[in-house]
VEXFIRO-913342 format. One line per 3 residues: number of its first residue (from 1); their letters; for each residue x negated, y, z negated of C-alpha. Coordinates in steps of 0.02 Angstrom, whole numbers, plus 32768, in hexadecimal, padded with zeros to 4 digits. Layout:
<nodes>
NUM	A	X Y Z ~ ...
</nodes>
This chain:
<nodes>
1	MNF	7D04 82BA 8360 ~ 7C64 8285 830C ~ 7C11 82F9 828F
4	KPS	7B76 8354 82C6 ~ 7AD7 832D 8266 ~ 7AB4 83A6 81DB
7	DAF	7A17 83C7 8179 ~ 7A7B 8419 80ED ~ 7A84 83C4 8045
10	WSA	7B1F 8358 8032 ~ 7B66 833C 7F85 ~ 7BDE 82BE 7F3D
13	QQS	7C54 834D 7F18 ~ 7C5E 8375 7FD1 ~ 7C91 82C0 7FEF
16	ADL	7D11 82CF 7F64 ~ 7D5B 8366 7FBB ~ 7D54 8313 8066
19	YGI	7DAF 8275 8031 ~ 7E20 82CA 7FB2 ~ 7DFD 8250 7F25
22	DRW	7E20 82D3 7EA0 ~ 7EC8 82FA 7EF1 ~ 7F10 824A 7EFD
25	GND	7EA8 81EE 7E7C ~ 7F17 821E 7DE7 ~ 7E79 8229 7D7B
28	YFG	7E5A 816F 7D94 ~ 7DD4 8181 7E19 ~ 7D40 81F3 7E31
31	LSE	7C90 8201 7E7A ~ 7BEB 81F3 7E20 ~ 7B5A 8265 7E4C
34	QGL	7B0B 81CD 7E9F ~ 7B9A 81C9 7F1D ~ 7BF8 8134 7ED7
37	VTA	7CB4 8129 7EC0 ~ 7CDA 8107 7E0A ~ 7D74 80C3 7DB3
40	KTL	7D9E 8129 7D18 ~ 7E05 810C 7C7C ~ 7DF8 8160 7BD3
43	NTQ	7D42 818D 7BB6 ~ 7CF4 8113 7C2F ~ 7CD3 8105 7CE9
46	VPL	7C8C 8074 7D4A ~ 7C49 807A 7DFD ~ 7CAD 8009 7E70
49	MDI	7C09 7FD1 7EBE ~ 7BD7 7F84 7E16 ~ 7C77 7F1D 7E1D
52	VNG	7C55 7EEF 7ED3 ~ 7BA6 7EB3 7EA3 ~ 7BF5 7E4B 7E19
55	MSE	7C6B 7DFF 7E97 ~ 7BDB 7DD2 7F08 ~ 7B83 7D7A 7E79
58	RDL	7C21 7D13 7E60 ~ 7C2F 7CE3 7F19 ~ 7CC9 7D4D 7F33
61	QMP	7CB8 7D8B 7FE5 ~ 7D0F 7E1E 8035 ~ 7D9B 7E4B 8048
64	VLL	7DCE 7E54 7F92 ~ 7E66 7E9C 7F3D ~ 7E25 7EEF 7E9F
67	RIE	7E9C 7F0A 7E0E ~ 7E68 7F79 7D7D ~ 7ED1 7F48 7CE6
70	NIL	7EA9 7FE7 7C84 ~ 7EF9 8051 7D0C ~ 7F97 7FE8 7D07
73	DAQ	7F9D 7FFD 7C4A ~ 7F7B 80B7 7C58 ~ 800D 80D2 7CCF
76	IYR	8085 8078 7C5A ~ 8045 80E2 7BCB ~ 8053 8184 7C2C
79	LNN	8105 8160 7C62 ~ 8143 8133 7BB5 ~ 80E2 81BE 7B62
82	AFS	8121 8242 7BDB ~ 81D6 8212 7BBB ~ 81B7 820A 7B00
85	EAI	816E 82B9 7AFF ~ 81FC 82FD 7B6A ~ 827D 82AE 7AF5
88	EKL	8229 82F9 7A5C ~ 8210 83A4 7AAC ~ 82C5 83B2 7AE9
91	EYQ	8310 8361 7A4C ~ 8363 82D7 7AAF ~ 83B7 825B 7A3A
94	APY	8393 81B3 7A8C ~ 82F7 8154 7AC2 ~ 82AB 812B 7B6A
97	RGV	829A 8077 7BA4 ~ 8238 8052 7C41 ~ 824C 7FB5 7CAA
100	YPI	81D6 7F78 7D32 ~ 8226 7F35 7DD3 ~ 81CF 7E8F 7DF2
103	KVN	81EB 7E9D 7EAF ~ 816E 7F2C 7EBC ~ 80DE 7EB6 7E94
106	QQA	8110 7E07 7E62 ~ 8062 7DC4 7E3F ~ 805A 7D6E 7D95
109	QVV	7FBF 7DCE 7D5F ~ 801A 7E72 7D79 ~ 80C0 7E43 7D29
112	EEI	806D 7DF1 7C94 ~ 7FFD 7E87 7C73 ~ 8090 7EFE 7C7D
115	AAF	80F3 7E92 7C04 ~ 8061 7E7F 7B8B ~ 802B 7F36 7B86
118	GAR	80DD 7F78 7B97 ~ 811B 7F15 7B01 ~ 80E8 7FA4 7A8D
121	FNH	8163 8013 7AEB ~ 81E9 7F8D 7B01 ~ 81C6 7F9D 7BBB
124	GLE	8235 7F20 7C15 ~ 824A 7ED4 7CC1 ~ 82C3 7EE7 7D51
127	VGS	82F1 7E4C 7DB4 ~ 834D 7E35 7E57 ~ 834C 7D7A 7E6E
130	KPE	834C 7CD7 7E0D ~ 8291 7CBC 7E23 ~ 8270 7D6A 7DDF
133	MIA	82E7 7D45 7D4E ~ 8284 7CA8 7D25 ~ 81E3 7D0D 7D2B
136	ALS	822C 7D90 7CB5 ~ 826E 7D11 7C38 ~ 81C7 7CB7 7C31
139	TLT	8163 7D58 7C20 ~ 81C0 7DCB 7BA7 ~ 81B1 7D9E 7AF0
142	EPG	81F3 7E32 7A8D ~ 82A9 7E28 7A53 ~ 830B 7EBC 7A92
145	SLI	82A6 7ECC 7B32 ~ 830C 7F07 7BC5 ~ 832E 7E99 7C5B
148	ICN	838D 7EF3 7CE4 ~ 83DD 7E7A 7D60 ~ 83FA 7EC7 7E0A
151	GYK	8424 7E75 7EB0 ~ 84A1 7DEC 7ED9 ~ 84C2 7D73 7E4B
154	DQE	8507 7CC4 7E54 ~ 8540 7C56 7DC3 ~ 8492 7C16 7D9C
157	FID	8449 7CC6 7D9A ~ 84D4 7CFF 7D23 ~ 84BD 7C68 7CB1
160	LGL	8404 7C91 7CA0 ~ 842F 7D45 7C73 ~ 84B1 7D15 7BF3
163	QAV	8438 7C9E 7BA1 ~ 83B8 7D2A 7B9E ~ 8434 7D92 7B39
166	KLG	8444 7D04 7ABE ~ 8385 7CFE 7AAF ~ 8386 7DB4 7A78
169	FKC	835F 7E10 7B1B ~ 83C6 7EA4 7B54 ~ 83F0 7E57 7BFC
172	FFV	8464 7EC4 7C62 ~ 84C2 7E84 7CFA ~ 84CB 7F1A 7D6F
175	IET	8564 7EFC 7DDA ~ 8538 7F25 7E8E ~ 85D4 7EDF 7EE4
178	PAE	8686 7EBB 7EA7 ~ 866F 7E00 7EC4 ~ 85F6 7DF1 7E32
181	LPI	866C 7E23 7DA6 ~ 86DF 7D89 7DAB ~ 8647 7D15 7D9F
184	IIE	8601 7D77 7D0B ~ 86A9 7D6F 7CB1 ~ 86C1 7CB6 7CD3
187	RSK	8610 7C82 7C9F ~ 860E 7CEF 7C03 ~ 86B0 7C9D 7BC7
190	ELN	8671 7BF0 7BF3 ~ 85CD 7C08 7B94 ~ 861E 7C73 7B0C
193	IEP	859A 7CFB 7B21 ~ 85D1 7DAF 7B2F ~ 857B 7E00 7BC5
196	LIG	8524 7EA8 7BCF ~ 856A 7EF9 7C6D ~ 8528 7F87 7CD4
199	VRV	8572 7FD1 7D71 ~ 8518 801C 7E04 ~ 856F 80B0 7E53
202	KMT	8554 80F2 7F02 ~ 8504 819C 7EF5 ~ 8535 8220 7F74
205	AKV	849B 8288 7F4E ~ 8423 826A 7FDF ~ 8367 826A 7FC6
208	SGH	82D8 827C 8041 ~ 824E 81FF 8061 ~ 823E 8155 80B5
211	WNS	82C6 8102 804F ~ 8352 8183 804A ~ 83CD 8103 808E
214	TSG	83D7 80B6 7FE0 ~ 844B 8144 7FB0 ~ 84ED 8183 7FFA
217	DRS	858F 8132 8034 ~ 8536 80B9 80A9 ~ 84BE 8076 8027
220	VFG	84BA 7FB9 8022 ~ 84D3 7FA8 7F66 ~ 8545 7FFD 7EEA
223	LST	8600 8015 7ECF ~ 866C 809B 7F1C ~ 86D9 8102 7EA8
226	TQL	876F 8096 7ED6 ~ 8712 7FF6 7EAF ~ 86D5 8043 7E0E
229	IQL	8786 8065 7DD2 ~ 87B9 7FB4 7E01 ~ 8728 7F70 7D99
232	VDR	875A 7FDA 7D02 ~ 880E 7F9F 7D0E ~ 87DA 7EE9 7D1B
235	LKE	876A 7EF9 7C82 ~ 87FA 7F49 7C23 ~ 886A 7EB7 7C53
238	EEM	87E7 7E3E 7C11 ~ 87CB 7EA8 7B74 ~ 8714 7EB5 7BA7
241	LHC	8702 7F6F 7BCC ~ 8690 7F7D 7B35 ~ 8614 7F0E 7B93
244	LQL	85FA 7F98 7C14 ~ 8564 7FED 7BC2 ~ 84F3 8025 7C50
247	LHC	8507 809A 7CE4 ~ 848C 8079 7D71 ~ 8471 8101 7DF3
250	HLG	83DB 80E2 7E62 ~ 83AE 818A 7EAD ~ 8330 8149 7F2C
253	SQI	827C 810F 7F3A ~ 81DF 817A 7F4A ~ 8244 821A 7F36
256	PNI	81D0 82AB 7F62 ~ 823C 833E 7F2C ~ 8262 835E 7E74
259	REI	82FE 83C5 7E9E ~ 834E 832A 7EE9 ~ 832F 82CA 7E49
262	RGG	8384 8352 7DE2 ~ 841A 8351 7E56 ~ 842A 8295 7E49
265	VVE	8425 8299 7D8B ~ 84B3 8319 7D87 ~ 8520 82AA 7DF5
268	ACR	84F7 8211 7D8A ~ 852F 826F 7CEF ~ 85DB 828B 7D3B
271	YYA	85F0 81CF 7D52 ~ 85B0 81B1 7CA2 ~ 8629 822E 7C55
274	DLS	86C3 81EE 7CB0 ~ 869C 8136 7C8F ~ 8687 8162 7BD8
277	AEG	8730 81B9 7BDD ~ 877A 8119 7C26 ~ 8741 80BE 7B89
280	AAL	869E 806E 7BC3 ~ 8621 805C 7B35 ~ 8593 80A6 7B9A
283	SHI	84ED 80B4 7B3E ~ 846A 80A6 7BCA ~ 8451 8106 7C6C
286	DFG	83DB 80BC 7CED ~ 8396 812F 7D73 ~ 8341 80A3 7DD2
289	GGL	82A0 80C9 7E30 ~ 826E 816B 7E83 ~ 81D1 81A6 7E2A
292	AVD	815D 81C5 7EBD ~ 80A4 81A7 7ED6 ~ 8042 8237 7F23
295	YTG	7FE6 81CF 7FA4 ~ 7FA1 8266 8001 ~ 7F7D 82D5 7F6C
298	AQS	7FD8 8363 7FC3 ~ 804F 8385 7F31 ~ 80D8 83A8 7FAF
301	NDS	8186 8369 7FDA ~ 8142 8303 806B ~ 817E 824E 8067
304	QSR	80CF 8211 803A ~ 80B7 828D 7FAD ~ 8118 82DE 7F1F
307	NYT	812E 8391 7EE6 ~ 8137 836C 7E2C ~ 80D0 8322 7DA0
310	LEE	80FF 828D 7D34 ~ 8121 8303 7CA4 ~ 8194 836E 7D0F
313	YCE	81F1 82D4 7D4A ~ 8212 829A 7C98 ~ 8241 8346 7C56
316	DIV	82B8 8368 7CE6 ~ 8315 82C4 7CCB ~ 8321 82DB 7C0F
319	DTL	8350 8393 7C18 ~ 83D4 837C 7CA0 ~ 841E 82E5 7C49
322	KNT	8426 833B 7BA0 ~ 8470 83DF 7BDE ~ 84F2 838B 7C4A
325	LDE	852E 830A 7BCC ~ 852F 8388 7B3F ~ 85B7 83E3 7B9E
328	YDL	8623 8347 7B8A ~ 85F1 8331 7AD4 ~ 85AF 8282 7AFA
331	AHP	852B 8225 7A98 ~ 8486 821E 7AF5 ~ 8469 8176 7B4B
334	TIV	83C8 8113 7B52 ~ 836B 8149 7BEF ~ 8331 80BD 7C61
337	TES	82C6 80CC 7CFD ~ 8283 8046 7D70 ~ 81DE 8092 7DA3
340	GRA	8181 800F 7E05 ~ 8119 8065 7E8A ~ 80D6 80E8 7E10
343	TVA	80AD 8061 7D91 ~ 8044 7FED 7DFD ~ 8007 804F 7E96
346	YSS	7F69 8097 7E48 ~ 7F2A 7FF6 7DFB ~ 7EFF 7F98 7E9C
349	ILL	7E7B 7FBB 7F20 ~ 7E59 7F5A 7FBF ~ 7D9D 7F4D 7FDA
352	FNI	7D50 7F13 807E ~ 7CAE 7F1C 80DE ~ 7C92 7F5E 818D
355	LDV	7C5B 7ED9 8209 ~ 7C35 7F3D 82A5 ~ 7C50 7FE2 82FE
358	TKF	7C78 8017 83B0 ~ 7C39 80C3 83E4 ~ 7C74 8122 847C
361	EPI	7BCA 8168 84A7 ~ 7B59 8155 853F ~ 7AC4 80E1 8539
364	ELP	7A23 80D8 859C ~ 7A43 8079 863D ~ 79CF 8056 86D0
367	KVG	79F9 80BE 8767 ~ 7A5C 8063 87EB ~ 79DC 808C 8871
370	DDD	79AA 8107 88F7 ~ 7A4A 80E6 8955 ~ 7ABC 811F 88C8
373	HQL	7B70 8134 88F8 ~ 7B9D 81E9 891A ~ 7C1F 81E6 888E
376	LQN	7B95 81BC 8811 ~ 7B2F 824F 884F ~ 7BC8 82BE 883F
379	MRD	7BDA 8289 8789 ~ 7B22 82AE 8768 ~ 7B3B 835B 87B3
382	VLT	7BCE 837A 873D ~ 7B61 8348 86A9 ~ 7AD1 83B7 86E0
385	TLK	7B45 844B 86F8 ~ 7B92 8430 864C ~ 7AE7 8437 85FB
388	EED	7AAF 84D3 8658 ~ 7B44 8549 865B ~ 7BBE 8593 85DD
391	SHR	7C64 8545 85B4 ~ 7CDA 85A9 8622 ~ 7CED 8518 869D
394	IQE	7CFD 848F 861A ~ 7DAE 845F 864E ~ 7D75 8450 8704
397	HFN	7CE3 83DF 86D4 ~ 7D57 8374 866A ~ 7DCE 835E 86FE
400	DAH	7D3F 8338 8777 ~ 7CF7 82B3 8704 ~ 7D9F 825A 86FB
403	FYR	7DB6 8264 87B6 ~ 7D0A 821B 87E2 ~ 7D17 8193 875C
406	DEI	7DC4 815F 8799 ~ 7D89 815A 884E ~ 7CFC 80E5 881E
409	REL	7D78 8074 87C4 ~ 7DE5 806A 885F ~ 7D4F 8041 88CD
412	FKR	7D1C 7FB9 8853 ~ 7DCA 7F6C 885D ~ 7DBB 7F66 891A
415	GQV	7D0D 7F1B 8913 ~ 7CB9 7FB4 895E ~ 7C43 7FD4 88CC
418	DLR	7BF1 7F56 885A ~ 7BF8 7F3F 879D ~ 7B56 7F9E 877D
421	TRS	7B99 8035 87D9 ~ 7C38 8033 8775 ~ 7BD5 801F 86D3
424	EAE	7B6A 80B7 86FF ~ 7C07 811C 8724 ~ 7C56 80F0 867D
427	NLF	7BB5 811C 8624 ~ 7BA7 81C4 867D ~ 7C5F 81E6 8656
430	LEI	7C40 81CC 859B ~ 7BA7 823C 85A2 ~ 7C0C 82C7 85F5
433	LQQ	7C97 82B7 8574 ~ 7C1B 82BD 84E5 ~ 7BCC 8358 8530
436	INN	7C78 83A9 853E ~ 7CA0 8373 848D ~ 7C04 83C8 844B
439	TLD	7C3D 8469 84A0 ~ 7CEE 846D 845A ~ 7CBE 84B8 83B2
442	TLE	7C7A 8552 840D ~ 7D1E 8577 8465 ~ 7D9A 85F8 8427
445	RIP	7E28 8591 846E ~ 7E21 84D8 849A ~ 7E7D 84AE 853D
448	VAL	7F19 8444 8520 ~ 7ED1 83B3 8586 ~ 7E39 83AD 8514
451	EGL	7E91 83B6 846C ~ 7E8B 82FA 8451 ~ 7DDA 82E1 8491
454	KDS	7D84 82DA 83E9 ~ 7DFA 8253 83AB ~ 7DEB 81EF 844D
457	LAD	7D2F 81E4 8434 ~ 7D3C 81A8 837F ~ 7CE2 8108 834E
460	IYY	7D3E 8067 8327 ~ 7D03 8019 8284 ~ 7D35 7F63 8272
463	GNF	7D67 7F37 81C1 ~ 7D6D 7E8A 8174 ~ 7E25 7E89 8149
466	SLF	7ED2 7E6A 8191 ~ 7F44 7F01 819A ~ 7FDD 7E90 81A0
469	QSL	7FAB 7E29 8108 ~ 7F69 7EB0 8094 ~ 7FAD 7F58 80D1
472	PDI	8052 7F32 8128 ~ 80A1 7FDB 8101 ~ 8020 8032 816F
475	WAI	805E 7FCD 8203 ~ 8117 7FCA 81D5 ~ 813F 807A 8196
478	DQL	80A2 80E2 81BA ~ 8078 80E7 8102 ~ 7FDC 814B 80D9
481	FPI	7F63 8105 8059 ~ 7EC4 815C 8022 ~ 7E31 8108 807B
484	MPI	7D7A 8132 805F ~ 7CCC 80E6 804B ~ 7CA6 80B3 7F98
487	HRL	7BEB 80D9 7FA4 ~ 7B6C 8147 8002 ~ 7BD8 81DE 7FD9
490	DEE	7B3F 8248 7FB3 ~ 7B1E 823A 806F ~ 7B7D 829D 80F1
493	PKR	7BF3 822E 8157 ~ 7BC6 825F 8208 ~ 7C37 81E9 826A
496	NAI	7CF1 81F4 8288 ~ 7D4A 814F 829D ~ 7DE9 80ED 829E
499	LAD	7DF3 8043 8249 ~ 7E1C 7F9D 829C ~ 7E3B 7EFB 823E
502	ITC	7E04 7E4E 8275 ~ 7EAC 7E13 82B6 ~ 7EB9 7E02 8372
505	DCD	7F47 7E7F 837A ~ 7F45 7F2F 83C1 ~ 7FB2 7F66 832D
508	GKI	7F2C 7F2F 82B3 ~ 7EE1 7FDC 82A2 ~ 7EE9 8076 8234
511	DKF	7EE6 811B 8291 ~ 7F3C 8190 8216 ~ 7EE1 81CA 817C
514	IGE	7EF3 8246 80EE ~ 7E93 82E0 8124 ~ 7E5C 8377 80C0
517	HDV	7EF4 83DB 80F6 ~ 7F61 8369 8160 ~ 7F6D 82BB 81AB
520	SKT	7ED0 8296 820F ~ 7EBD 821D 82A0 ~ 7E0D 81ED 826B
523	LPL	7DAD 81C7 81CC ~ 7CFE 820C 81A8 ~ 7C85 817C 818D
526	HEL	7BCA 815C 8181 ~ 7B58 810B 8200 ~ 7B44 8051 81E0
529	KDD	7A9A 801B 81A2 ~ 7A44 7F7B 81D7 ~ 7A4B 7EF0 8154
532	EEY	7AB7 7F58 80DF ~ 7B71 7F41 80C3 ~ 7BE3 7FD7 80D2
535	YLG	7C7B 7FCF 8060 ~ 7D20 802B 806D ~ 7DAF 8031 7FF1
538	VFL	7E69 8046 8012 ~ 7EB4 8090 7F75 ~ 7F62 8093 7F25
541	VGA	7F95 7FED 7F73 ~ 7FDF 7F9C 7ED8 ~ 8095 7FB1 7F0D
544	YQE	80E6 7F39 7F8A ~ 804B 7F14 7FF4 ~ 8027 7E68 7FAB
547	TLG	80DD 7E36 7FAF ~ 8100 7E70 8061 ~ 8062 7E2E 80B4
550	DLH	8071 7DA7 8139 ~ 8002 7D22 8187 ~ 7FDD 7D7B 822C
553	NLF	7F55 7D15 8283 ~ 7F5E 7CA6 81E8 ~ 7EF7 7D1C 817E
556	GDT	7F2B 7CF1 80CD ~ 7F26 7D45 8024 ~ 7E82 7D99 7FFC
559	NVV	7E15 7D74 7F66 ~ 7E5B 7DCC 7ECD ~ 7DF6 7E0E 7E3A
562	SVR	7E3A 7E5C 7D9B ~ 7DC3 7EC0 7D2F ~ 7DCF 7F1F 7C8C
565	LNE	7D63 7FB8 7C70 ~ 7D0A 7FCC 7BC9 ~ 7CE3 806D 7B6B
568	DST	7C28 8050 7B82 ~ 7C3D 8059 7C40 ~ 7C2F 7F9E 7C53
571	FDF	7CBB 7F30 7C94 ~ 7CFB 7E80 7C7F ~ 7D37 7E0B 7D06
574	VKE	7DDF 7DDB 7CBB ~ 7E24 7D70 7D47 ~ 7DEE 7D3B 7DF3
577	IHG	7E51 7CDF 7E76 ~ 7E01 7C9F 7F12 ~ 7E66 7CCA 7FAD
580	DTI	7EC0 7C4F 801D ~ 7E59 7BCB 8072 ~ 7E7A 7B9D 8127
583	ADV	7ECE 7AFE 80E9 ~ 7F3F 7B67 8079 ~ 7F80 7BD8 8103
586	LSY	7F97 7B48 817D ~ 8002 7AEF 80FC ~ 806D 7B8E 80EC
589	VEY	809E 7B7E 81A3 ~ 80C6 7AC4 8197 ~ 8022 7A76 81CC
592	EPK	7FE4 79E1 8168 ~ 7F28 79F8 814A ~ 7F09 793E 812C
595	EMA	7F61 790E 81CC ~ 7F02 7995 822B ~ 7E5D 7951 81EA
598	LRY	7E8E 78A1 821D ~ 7EBD 78D8 82CD ~ 7E19 7936 82DF
601	RNT	7DBB 789D 82A2 ~ 7E11 7833 8327 ~ 7DE6 78B2 83AE
604	AER	7D30 78AF 8379 ~ 7D2D 77F1 8372 ~ 7D73 77E7 8422
607	AVK	7CE7 785B 845C ~ 7C68 77E3 840F ~ 7CB4 7750 846D
610	EGR	7CB2 77B3 850F ~ 7BFA 77E0 84F6 ~ 7C10 789D 84EA
613	ITA	7BCB 78A7 8438 ~ 7B6B 7836 83C3 ~ 7BAC 77EE 8320
616	RDR	7B38 7868 82C4 ~ 7B83 78F7 8328 ~ 7C2D 78BA 82F3
619	QQM	7BFF 78C0 823A ~ 7BBC 7971 8248 ~ 7C5B 79A8 82A0
622	LKT	7CC8 795A 821B ~ 7C62 79AF 8192 ~ 7C74 7A57 81E9
625	FSA	7D2F 7A3E 81FF ~ 7D46 7A0C 8149 ~ 7CDE 7A9D 8108
628	SMQ	7D3D 7B18 8175 ~ 7DE4 7AD9 8134 ~ 7DAC 7B08 8085
631	GYT	7D61 7BAE 80BB ~ 7DA0 7C61 80AE ~ 7E12 7C9B 813A
634	YYE	7DB0 7D3E 814C ~ 7D04 7D61 8195 ~ 7C7C 7D15 812A
637	RDE	7BC8 7D51 812E ~ 7B45 7CCA 8140 ~ 7AEA 7CAF 809C
</nodes>
């Protein structure tokens, strides 16, 4: 479907409603009266187009990953403040300590900003590998900061963690498998450093969403109740049970339903109470991740949404924990969560320009001639009838159009009609479908065969980005991200489209979008204007997308820009990183750029000797090759 032209006034607020920016934007994004998407924090808002213009002045071409540091800071503040208020309101007797899982977005700019701003809240880091441990140790500076060590741990990993304890960090080894405990015991005795031990238990409470397999008996990580008792007994034998100070119970990721979170907390409290009764000196309880991002703005228990607010999430955890543990007369433990997705998702936006569009509409073609094939005349008769009569035979005309078009295609295959005849048939077919499409809105009931017609006639807008590099979750798990134009929103978007990237892959497309009431197969967009760029933004992409992206078609990392918004509605370019060059991505897949240049030079020199090109031609070719090697992997506009 493409929107019908309208003479009615179109406001930015209508665009806000259409794209749902007020539903999913979390108060970080809005629209100005001039139809520009703005980034908002505190008392300031800055149009994204102002930032795009600043990028252009700095030779940073599209696509660009834009990070807004204020939003990252604001999410850390909101999380810590919401838990603090819940603790005070419910008279809970221990603090909250958040940790950020580095795996969610491992980029140094992100981790360093979280560590710097989070220091005032003692916000720590979660690590799952030795490289992430190194990153944490070189980034955190405040004594007492939490480092939660998950994942498989070898001797070197454990040595790093023990040394972190000696440096003053609260570095907990969360035991995921029984094989880790003997190494921890051996290395702690060898280095004479008492470890801080946590244990991850397998939760039986099942949650909904994409990642519900992280809970339950078949979850990859965590100890069964039998293994848990064996661990307790071994620590007693080693006189180290007092080292067991943290219970880890990951409920799941992107949990959409608050009731499931409450149920998981209750089960966790049972483990906590019984381990305490066994003599463990538990003082911390870690609920892992789970705090969801409402990507669709639906405020529902759909896997891409959530049916609770941040405040409700915090209050429910604190309230359930307090009431349950009070029954056992246990001191309240420090609450730890590992909110990664909710911390970083809002702060990053993928910006790209539209390069071209394909429309499924008829064009003016010269008539084939006086001796038109009878099938062409039949199609013209169908079109004439459609324009002259009411819609009661619309299904019949639809079927006839397909029949005549398909007959022409078969004749073309057999060489019985020429290319011009087939072209005229395809053009007439599109004109008939568009005529039927324009009639559908007048029908009380759309025939089943015609229900998908509007979507099948949608435009294809070609965006300057790689789905596989920058938005892999769309391809891999059908993740929905908010997508919309960032300008011209005081104009009515009269086209419906799907998006295609610039990879030569049929999967490199986006054909599911967040609609006003449900998932839509098309996205409302504006007509392209000559000599004017058209920019779209994909929002809430800060979690996992940079880490998971691959080099499909050897499209590399995009340009990255970090900005900080000021109270006077200005902004500062804090950091900028130019994306991968062609030489960069070739080196990632084991090519040697210098050797490639030498081989190309030899090929060109041989062509000179064979008389196919001149020596001057050779020099120009080598310059072009060298310049291309240092160029951006994405489409570059000519200056």
